[in-house]
GUZA-172650 format. One record per residue (C-alpha): residue number from 1; residue in three letters; z negated, x negated, y negated. Coordinates in steps of 0.05 Angstrom, whole numbers. Example, Ala and Ser with C-alpha at 12.3 -4.5 7.8 and 13.67 -1.06 7.14 Angstrom:
% GUZA-172650
KOLZA   i  aa     pz     px     py
KOLZA   1 ALA   -156   -246     90
KOLZA   2 SER   -143   -273     21
//
This chain:
% GUZA-172650
KOLZA   i  aa     pz     px     py
KOLZA   1 MET  -2637    563  -2052
KOLZA   2 HIS  -2690    524  -2014
KOLZA   3 SER  -2681    455  -1986
KOLZA   4 ALA  -2699    443  -1911
KOLZA   5 ARG  -2760    407  -1934
KOLZA   6 GLN  -2783    461  -1980
KOLZA   7 LEU  -2773    513  -1921
KOLZA   8 GLU  -2815    469  -1875
KOLZA   9 ALA  -2866    455  -1926
KOLZA  10 ARG  -2872    532  -1934
KOLZA  11 LYS  -2878    540  -1862
KOLZA  12 LEU  -2934    488  -1853
KOLZA  13 ALA  -2969    524  -1914
KOLZA  14 ASP  -2970    587  -1875
KOLZA  15 GLU  -3002    549  -1812
KOLZA  16 ALA  -3051    516  -1858
KOLZA  17 ALA  -3072    587  -1885
KOLZA  18 LEU  -3082    614  -1818
KOLZA  19 LEU  -3125    555  -1802
KOLZA  20 GLY  -3173    572  -1857
KOLZA  21 HIS  -3145    527  -1914
KOLZA  22 ALA  -3116    584  -1958
KOLZA  23 GLN  -3147    553  -2017
KOLZA  24 LYS  -3102    491  -2019
KOLZA  25 PRO  -3044    509  -1971
KOLZA  26 ASN  -2990    476  -2015
KOLZA  27 ARG  -3025    410  -2019
KOLZA  28 ILE  -3035    411  -1946
KOLZA  29 ALA  -2967    432  -1929
KOLZA  30 TRP  -2931    382  -1974
KOLZA  31 ARG  -2966    323  -1945
KOLZA  32 ALA  -2956    343  -1870
KOLZA  33 ALA  -2881    351  -1886
KOLZA  34 ARG  -2887    281  -1920
KOLZA  35 ILE  -2915    251  -1854
KOLZA  36 ARG  -2861    285  -1815
KOLZA  37 LEU  -2807    261  -1858
KOLZA  38 THR  -2836    193  -1856
KOLZA  39 ALA  -2832    193  -1780
KOLZA  40 GLN  -2763    218  -1781
KOLZA  41 LEU  -2743    161  -1832
KOLZA  42 ARG  -2774    108  -1783
KOLZA  43 GLY  -2732    133  -1724
KOLZA  44 LEU  -2789    173  -1689
KOLZA  45 PRO  -2768    236  -1656
KOLZA  46 SER  -2768    292  -1701
KOLZA  47 GLY  -2787    350  -1653
KOLZA  48 SER  -2854    387  -1668
KOLZA  49 ASP  -2875    368  -1597
KOLZA  50 HIS  -2878    295  -1611
KOLZA  51 PRO  -2953    273  -1620
KOLZA  52 LEU  -2937    228  -1684
KOLZA  53 THR  -2903    286  -1721
KOLZA  54 ARG  -2971    322  -1713
KOLZA  55 THR  -3015    270  -1747
KOLZA  56 GLY  -3068    303  -1792
KOLZA  57 ARG  -3045    372  -1767
KOLZA  58 ASP  -3078    380  -1699
KOLZA  59 TYR  -3148    360  -1678
KOLZA  60 GLU  -3195    369  -1623
KOLZA  61 ILE  -3266    364  -1655
KOLZA  62 GLU  -3327    343  -1616
KOLZA  63 PRO  -3390    352  -1655
KOLZA  64 ILE  -3439    296  -1651
KOLZA  65 ALA  -3515    298  -1670
KOLZA  66 CYS  -3560    242  -1688
KOLZA  67 THR  -3638    243  -1691
KOLZA  68 THR  -3634    186  -1739
KOLZA  69 GLY  -3582    161  -1786
KOLZA  70 VAL  -3511    187  -1798
KOLZA  71 PHE  -3455    178  -1746
KOLZA  72 HIS  -3396    164  -1792
KOLZA  73 PRO  -3347    114  -1760
KOLZA  74 LYS  -3275    106  -1782
KOLZA  75 LEU  -3239     83  -1719
KOLZA  76 SER  -3173    110  -1683
KOLZA  77 ALA  -3156     88  -1614
KOLZA  78 VAL  -3080     93  -1594
KOLZA  79 ILE  -3080     89  -1516
KOLZA  80 GLY  -3019     81  -1471
KOLZA  81 ASP  -3015     69  -1399
KOLZA  82 VAL  -3027     -7  -1402
KOLZA  83 ASP  -3035    -19  -1475
KOLZA  84 ALA  -3081     -7  -1533
KOLZA  85 HIS  -3082     -2  -1614
KOLZA  86 LEU  -3147      5  -1655
KOLZA  87 LEU  -3147     24  -1728
KOLZA  88 VAL  -3218      8  -1757
KOLZA  89 GLY  -3221     25  -1836
KOLZA  90 SER  -3254     65  -1893
KOLZA  91 GLY  -3206    128  -1889
KOLZA  92 ASN  -3229    193  -1863
KOLZA  93 LEU  -3185    230  -1814
KOLZA  94 THR  -3154    274  -1872
KOLZA  95 PHE  -3097    277  -1913
KOLZA  96 GLY  -3134    239  -1972
KOLZA  97 GLY  -3161    184  -1920
KOLZA  98 TRP  -3092    174  -1891
KOLZA  99 ASP  -3044    187  -1946
KOLZA 100 GLY  -3073    196  -2017
KOLZA 101 ASN  -3134    153  -2027
KOLZA 102 LEU  -3139     79  -2037
KOLZA 103 GLU  -3168     59  -1968
KOLZA 104 THR  -3169     -1  -1923
KOLZA 105 VAL  -3154    -12  -1849
KOLZA 106 GLU  -3150    -66  -1797
KOLZA 107 HIS  -3100    -62  -1740
KOLZA 108 LEU  -3129    -92  -1677
KOLZA 109 HIS  -3091   -108  -1613
KOLZA 110 PRO  -3113   -144  -1549
KOLZA 111 SER  -3061   -200  -1561
KOLZA 112 PHE  -3096   -224  -1620
KOLZA 113 ALA  -3167   -186  -1620
KOLZA 114 ALA  -3185   -179  -1548
KOLZA 115 ASP  -3263   -192  -1568
KOLZA 116 ALA  -3259   -133  -1616
KOLZA 117 ILE  -3226    -91  -1564
KOLZA 118 ALA  -3284   -104  -1517
KOLZA 119 ASP  -3330    -90  -1571
KOLZA 120 ALA  -3301    -23  -1584
KOLZA 121 ALA  -3306     -8  -1505
KOLZA 122 ASP  -3382    -23  -1510
KOLZA 123 PHE  -3387     18  -1573
KOLZA 124 PHE  -3357     82  -1536
KOLZA 125 ASP  -3403     62  -1476
KOLZA 126 LEU  -3465     55  -1518
KOLZA 127 ILE  -3450    125  -1547
KOLZA 128 THR  -3461    157  -1478
KOLZA 129 LEU  -3531    116  -1470
KOLZA 130 ALA  -3563    117  -1537
KOLZA 131 ASP  -3622    166  -1534
KOLZA 132 TYR  -3616    183  -1609
KOLZA 133 ILE  -3537    206  -1601
KOLZA 134 VAL  -3523    277  -1569
KOLZA 135 THR  -3454    294  -1548
KOLZA 136 ASP  -3421    333  -1491
KOLZA 137 ALA  -3360    283  -1494
KOLZA 138 ALA  -3395    229  -1456
KOLZA 139 THR  -3344    230  -1400
KOLZA 140 GLU  -3285    224  -1450
KOLZA 141 CYS  -3323    166  -1485
KOLZA 142 ALA  -3329    130  -1419
KOLZA 143 THR  -3259    143  -1403
KOLZA 144 LEU  -3237    114  -1467
KOLZA 145 ALA  -3282     54  -1462
KOLZA 146 ALA  -3250     40  -1393
KOLZA 147 ALA  -3182     46  -1420
KOLZA 148 LEU  -3194     -3  -1479
KOLZA 149 ARG  -3221    -56  -1427
KOLZA 150 GLY  -3159    -43  -1383
KOLZA 151 SER  -3112    -57  -1440
KOLZA 152 ILE  -3146   -127  -1450
KOLZA 153 GLY  -3121   -158  -1385
KOLZA 154 PRO  -3109   -237  -1388
KOLZA 155 ALA  -3115   -239  -1467
KOLZA 156 ARG  -3149   -300  -1491
KOLZA 157 ARG  -3219   -288  -1518
KOLZA 158 THR  -3233   -333  -1582
KOLZA 159 GLY  -3291   -299  -1611
KOLZA 160 ALA  -3252   -299  -1680
KOLZA 161 ILE  -3244   -225  -1689
KOLZA 162 ARG  -3304   -177  -1670
KOLZA 163 LEU  -3322   -103  -1685
KOLZA 164 VAL  -3391    -93  -1706
KOLZA 165 HIS  -3430    -29  -1703
KOLZA 166 SER  -3498      0  -1708
KOLZA 167 VAL  -3501     38  -1642
KOLZA 168 GLY  -3552      0  -1599
KOLZA 169 GLY  -3575    -50  -1653
KOLZA 170 THR  -3560    -67  -1721
KOLZA 171 ILE  -3498    -96  -1755
KOLZA 172 ALA  -3534   -154  -1786
KOLZA 173 ALA  -3560   -174  -1717
KOLZA 174 ASP  -3489   -170  -1689
KOLZA 175 ILE  -3464   -214  -1746
KOLZA 176 GLU  -3520   -266  -1735
KOLZA 177 ARG  -3499   -263  -1661
KOLZA 178 PHE  -3429   -272  -1667
KOLZA 179 ALA  -3434   -332  -1719
KOLZA 180 GLY  -3482   -362  -1674
KOLZA 181 GLU  -3435   -361  -1616
KOLZA 182 LEU  -3384   -397  -1658
KOLZA 183 GLY  -3430   -450  -1677
KOLZA 184 GLY  -3461   -421  -1740
KOLZA 185 ALA  -3436   -399  -1808
KOLZA 186 THR  -3406   -447  -1855
KOLZA 187 TRP  -3401   -395  -1915
KOLZA 188 LEU  -3411   -321  -1924
KOLZA 189 THR  -3359   -282  -1963
KOLZA 190 ALA  -3370   -212  -1984
KOLZA 191 VAL  -3313   -166  -2001
KOLZA 192 SER  -3338    -99  -2034
KOLZA 193 PRO  -3325    -56  -2094
KOLZA 194 PHE  -3397    -46  -2114
KOLZA 195 TYR  -3461    -85  -2104
KOLZA 196 ASP  -3536    -73  -2125
KOLZA 197 ALA  -3558   -116  -2181
KOLZA 198 THR  -3601   -164  -2132
KOLZA 199 GLY  -3550   -169  -2079
KOLZA 200 VAL  -3608   -152  -2029
KOLZA 201 GLY  -3565   -144  -1968
KOLZA 202 LEU  -3524   -205  -1980
KOLZA 203 VAL  -3583   -248  -1995
KOLZA 204 ALA  -3618   -224  -1933
KOLZA 205 LEU  -3555   -235  -1889
KOLZA 206 ALA  -3544   -306  -1914
KOLZA 207 THR  -3614   -323  -1896
KOLZA 208 ALA  -3608   -292  -1830
KOLZA 209 LEU  -3546   -336  -1821
KOLZA 210 GLY  -3579   -397  -1850
KOLZA 211 CYS  -3521   -404  -1899
KOLZA 212 ASP  -3535   -423  -1974
KOLZA 213 ASP  -3459   -419  -1994
KOLZA 214 LEU  -3456   -347  -2014
KOLZA 215 ARG  -3389   -318  -2043
KOLZA 216 ALA  -3360   -254  -2067
KOLZA 217 HIS  -3291   -233  -2075
KOLZA 218 VAL  -3260   -217  -2144
KOLZA 219 HIS  -3198   -179  -2149
KOLZA 220 PRO  -3140   -209  -2193
KOLZA 221 TRP  -3126   -142  -2223
KOLZA 222 GLY  -3199   -130  -2243
KOLZA 223 ALA  -3258    -85  -2213
KOLZA 224 VAL  -3260    -13  -2186
KOLZA 225 ALA  -3292     35  -2241
KOLZA 226 GLY  -3355     71  -2217
KOLZA 227 ARG  -3404    112  -2253
KOLZA 228 GLY  -3470     76  -2254
KOLZA 229 LEU  -3444     25  -2200
KOLZA 230 LEU  -3441    -50  -2210
KOLZA 231 PRO  -3374    -94  -2191
KOLZA 232 TRP  -3421   -155  -2184
KOLZA 233 PRO  -3492   -173  -2160
KOLZA 234 PHE  -3513   -201  -2230
KOLZA 235 ASP  -3585   -217  -2215
KOLZA 236 THR  -3590   -249  -2148
KOLZA 237 SER  -3637   -306  -2127
KOLZA 238 VAL  -3585   -347  -2102
KOLZA 239 LYS  -3520   -366  -2131
KOLZA 240 VAL  -3455   -325  -2110
KOLZA 241 THR  -3393   -358  -2126
KOLZA 242 PRO  -3328   -316  -2147
KOLZA 243 VAL  -3269   -326  -2101
KOLZA 244 ASP  -3202   -293  -2083
KOLZA 245 VAL  -3201   -283  -2010
KOLZA 246 ALA  -3125   -291  -2012
KOLZA 247 ASP  -3135   -365  -2023
KOLZA 248 HIS  -3184   -374  -1963
//
């Protein structure tokens, strides 16, 4: 006798196999069933036509080519008629990225991050303008940019939370510009599982910001293991102070 969830998982496994994922249908099916079950437990509609119950199962993929670098942002935009939410993080749009891996994600909304929403709108507009990015989704990107700007409304712009990217410039230049708009950086804190020995990027960014107070987060539960990777910049030319960002 099979439970309803087992039958649902089997059904999803068959769907996954038809989509060309026959090598791991059970894993895909169980995670899809888990997402659907989570939605039901949180009071969301359980019908298969509801968009949230299709998370991780339905995709419309638009290829993007770059003549330099790699196009690899991790950004999700949830757009309503007059509202928008952004999810910016490290996870790919896969079951591993959204369910199985240890990832980080920031939830942004116009009520407290209007500047970041505007930055995201600029990002999508710049995709259509950058001569080194090739896509057939320019119209969709422009529409999304307009929807993001429309969601901001009269929200207060404080400059406290920004979204940085490398389309049309560099992340370092954006950070330097944003810090300058706020009156300059007092200190620079890095949060990363791995570093190069001399902290080249950290030192360069601190120099650009005119900041000699350089800090790096140390997790109270220890470092992340990585083969051939360093959990700390041990040989920097300037002092790096260990801190716990939870205390700041």
